[in-house]
N, C-alpha and C positions, 0 to 999 in steps of 0.2 A: 153712901149717903151724899143726902138731896146738900145740892146746891146751897137752897132757902137758909140750911142751919147755920152754913159760914157767914151767908150775909146779916143776922143775929149776932153774930155775934165777931165778927169783925175784923177785933183789935186783939182777939183770941189766936183767931184765924194769918189777923200778919202777921203777928210777933212768931207766925208756926214756922210759913210763906218765906218770911226773910231770914231764916237760920235757912230752909234747906233750897232757898233760889236768893245765896246771897249777891248774885248782879241787878235781881226788882230795884229802882230806884222810890226816892217815896212819891216822886209821879207818877210813877210804874201803881201802886198805892193807891195811889188818889185816882188816881184816870180812872183802874178797874175796879174802885169800889164797888160791892159787891154785884158785880155783870162777868158775871162766866168767860163767857167770849171774851171779852176786853182780858181777860186775867190771860186765861188760856195765851190770847195773841200777844202777849208780853214778855211768855215766858219760853213764848216760840221764839218771839224776835230776842232775848234776848244769848237765849241758846242754841240755838238752831238746830229746835227739834219739827221736827215731825207733829202735824194735828191733837194727832191717836193720841202719841208717845206724852204729849205732853198733860191733854185731857188723865189718861192713863197716870201720870204722879198727880196730878192736881188729887184725881179719886183716893188713889191710895194715901195725902196724908188725910186728908177727909177721914179718911179709914182706922188710919193714925187714933187720928186723932179722941175721936170716936170711942174707940177702946182704952184707950188714957183716960183720958178726961170724961169719965162719967158725968157732968154736970154740962158741957158741952153741947149741948144740943137742950137740956133742960130747959138755959137760961131764956132760950129762945121760945120754946114753947108756952116759956110766964109768960112775954110775951106780945106770944099773939092774943094766948085766954088773954088776959091785960085787956088787950086793947079793945079786943070784941065783945069783951064786955062795960068799961065804960060808956059804950057807944049808947046801950043797949036802955 
C-alpha cells in the first residue's frame, strides 16, 4: 500500500498505529506526521527493530487497513481530485 494514502488519512492511520505500537508518543506522531522515514525511525527507536523489519510492519498495517477499510484510500483520492480541480 502506498504511504501517500496514509498521509491523506493520517488520523485513521494514527489511531491504528497507536494501537499497534503503544510505545509511540504523541510527539512521535507529531514529528513523523506524514513522513514515512521519520515514522519508521520512531518505531525502530522505541522497539529496537532493524529498518527492514520496521518497514515491513508498517507495510503490513497499511495492507490490513486497506483490506478492512474500503474507504481508507478513497478519501485520499477524493481529496486529491478535489484539489486538482479546484485550481482549474
